C-alpha angles and dihedrals in degrees: 000000000000091000089058091049094055092047089052091052092047091050093048091049092049093049092047092050092047093051090055099036102044097067090049093054100037100044109054102153129062116277107245102177111103089207095056091041093053090043091054091043093060099040095093094050092049093047092050091047093050091054098040106043097060090047091053092057093047099042099080134057095249135038089223095059091045092053092046090051091047094051091045089053093048091051094049093046089049088054088053097244120163122273090249091052093049093049093045092047092050091047093050091048093051090047094051094046090049089052090052093047096048094051 
């Protein structure tokens, strides 16, 4: 069992290293394509959204409270409030909806 664990860790380390090292070695010149530049610009935002949004809807006891918190966060973010305000507002909304649902 321990031999397999070390092999798994070695393979994971190798894959992680290659993912980071290959772009540095394969792409030497500046990227000039506007499409590729814009694609690479938005990759971190899309990845974060793809990981965060499903977690938002499964983090609470009810889909209604999760949706209310999500909508509250979207509205506060659209109004350009700070990250702390957006997070606190969403948490307060989820708390209030959970109180209403549980009664």
